C-alpha positions in Angstrom: -270.8 -128.1 -245.3 -269.2 -124.7 -244.4 -271.4 -122.9 -246.9 -274.5 -124.5 -245.3 -273.5 -123.4 -241.8 -272.7 -119.9 -242.9 -276.0 -119.7 -244.8 -277.8 -121.0 -241.7 -276.1 -118.5 -239.4 -276.8 -115.7 -241.8 -280.5 -116.8 -242.2 -280.9 -117.0 -238.4 -279.3 -113.5 -238.0 -281.7 -112.1 -240.6 -284.7 -113.9 -239.2 -285.2 -116.0 -242.4 -285.7 -119.7 -243.1 -288.9 -120.0 -241.1 -287.1 -119.4 -237.8 -289.1 -116.4 -236.6 -288.7 -115.6 -232.9 -291.5 -116.6 -230.6 -294.3 -114.1 -230.1 -293.6 -113.3 -226.4 -290.2 -112.2 -225.1 -290.1 -114.8 -222.3 -290.4 -117.8 -224.7 -287.3 -119.5 -226.1 -287.3 -122.2 -228.8 -284.8 -125.0 -228.3 -284.3 -127.2 -231.4 -282.2 -130.0 -232.9 -284.1 -129.9 -236.2 -287.1 -128.3 -237.7 -289.2 -131.3 -236.7 -287.8 -131.4 -233.1 -288.2 -128.2 -231.2 -289.3 -127.4 -227.7 -290.3 -124.1 -226.0 -288.9 -123.1 -222.7 -289.2 -120.0 -220.6 -287.4 -118.4 -217.6 -289.5 -120.4 -215.2 -288.3 -123.6 -216.8 -284.7 -122.4 -216.6 -285.1 -121.4 -213.0 -286.2 -124.9 -212.0 -282.8 -126.3 -213.2 -279.8 -126.2 -210.8 -278.8 -122.6 -210.3 -275.2 -121.5 -211.0 -273.7 -118.1 -210.1 -270.6 -116.8 -211.9 -268.6 -113.6 -211.5 -267.9 -112.4 -215.1 -265.6 -109.7 -216.4 -265.1 -108.8 -220.0 -264.2 -106.0 -222.3 -267.0 -104.1 -224.1 -267.0 -101.1 -226.4 -267.8 -99.1 -223.3 -265.0 -100.4 -221.1 -264.8 -103.4 -218.7 -268.1 -104.9 -217.5 -268.1 -106.8 -214.2 -271.2 -108.5 -212.9 -272.5 -111.6 -211.1 -274.8 -113.7 -213.3 -277.2 -116.4 -212.1 -278.8 -119.0 -214.3 -278.7 -122.6 -215.5 -275.8 -124.1 -217.4 -276.6 -124.1 -221.1 -275.7 -127.8 -221.1 -278.5 -128.4 -218.5 -281.0 -126.5 -220.6 -280.2 -128.6 -223.7 -280.3 -131.8 -221.7 -283.7 -130.9 -220.1 -285.1 -130.1 -223.6 -284.0 -133.6 -224.7 -281.9 -132.5 -227.7 -278.6 -134.2 -226.6 -279.4 -137.8 -227.5 -276.8 -139.7 -229.5 -273.2 -140.7 -229.6 -271.1 -138.5 -227.4 -268.3 -138.5 -230.0 -270.7 -136.9 -232.5 -270.9 -133.9 -230.2 -267.4 -132.9 -231.5 -269.0 -132.0 -234.8 -272.0 -130.1 -233.5 -272.5 -126.4 -232.7 -275.0 -124.5 -230.6 -276.3 -121.3 -232.2 -278.0 -118.9 -229.7 -280.1 -116.1 -231.3 -281.3 -112.9 -229.6 -284.5 -111.1 -230.4 -282.5 -108.5 -232.3 -281.1 -111.2 -234.7 -277.7 -111.3 -233.0 -276.2 -114.9 -233.1 -273.4 -116.4 -231.1 -272.1 -119.9 -231.9 -270.3 -122.3 -229.5 -268.9 -125.7 -230.2 -271.1 -128.3 -228.4 -267.9 -130.0 -227.0 -267.0 -126.6 -225.4 -269.9 -127.0 -223.0 -270.0 -130.8 -222.8 -268.9 -132.0 -219.3 -267.2 -135.0 -221.0 -265.0 -132.6 -223.1 -264.2 -129.0 -222.0 -267.2 -128.5 -219.7 -267.2 -124.7 -219.9 -269.7 -123.2 -217.5 -271.8 -121.2 -220.1 -275.0 -119.8 -218.5 -278.4 -119.1 -219.7 -278.8 -116.4 -217.1 -282.0 -114.9 -215.6 -280.4 -112.6 -213.1 -277.6 -110.0 -213.1 -276.3 -108.8 -209.7 -279.3 -110.6 -208.1 -281.8 -108.6 -210.1 -284.0 -110.3 -212.8 -283.6 -109.0 -216.3 -286.3 -106.6 -217.6 -289.1 -108.2 -219.6 -288.3 -111.6 -218.0 -285.6 -112.2 -220.6 -282.8 -114.8 -220.7 -279.2 -113.9 -221.5 -276.3 -116.1 -222.8 -273.2 -115.5 -220.6 -269.9 -117.1 -221.6 -267.5 -116.7 -218.6 -263.8 -116.7 -219.6 -264.2 -114.8 -222.9 -262.0 -111.8 -223.0 -264.7 -109.8 -224.8 -268.4 -110.0 -224.5 -269.0 -110.9 -228.1 -270.8 -114.1 -227.3 -273.1 -112.5 -224.8 -276.6 -112.7 -226.3 -279.3 -110.5 -224.8 -283.0 -111.5 -224.9 -282.5 -115.1 -226.2 -285.3 -116.4 -228.4 -283.7 -119.4 -230.1 -281.2 -122.1 -229.2 -280.4 -124.4 -232.1 -278.2 -127.5 -232.0 -276.6 -127.9 -235.4 
């Protein structure tokens, strides 16, 4: 099982395994399996309840502090209909978020599940009240000491 997950993450990072990013920067594929995928865009995300979080984390260029506005990643997954099933099974699932550049961040599903940790992870569409260039979406993980799970220009969200 570990080898499969590592291979899947590596394949996603390299853009292999038939998971090419959508053609336009503003589209994001949300999937639970190859057969079950949905496409969302920033307009879809903006129609979900908005959450604003002040975030501070260390980067290679020093400390970054900003206010991000977006929808909870949990709400995005729920609205895409990929969360069906036994809540206990969520303890074994992960969410892989891929950026256009192939960068992948992985979170435990229970980490963002309101019935477990309920971490307020955002799929953000604004930084400091300004929309991102190219109408992109960004994964923001408040509470992380470093910004390693911040994914710019999100093109794929995969429930594994």
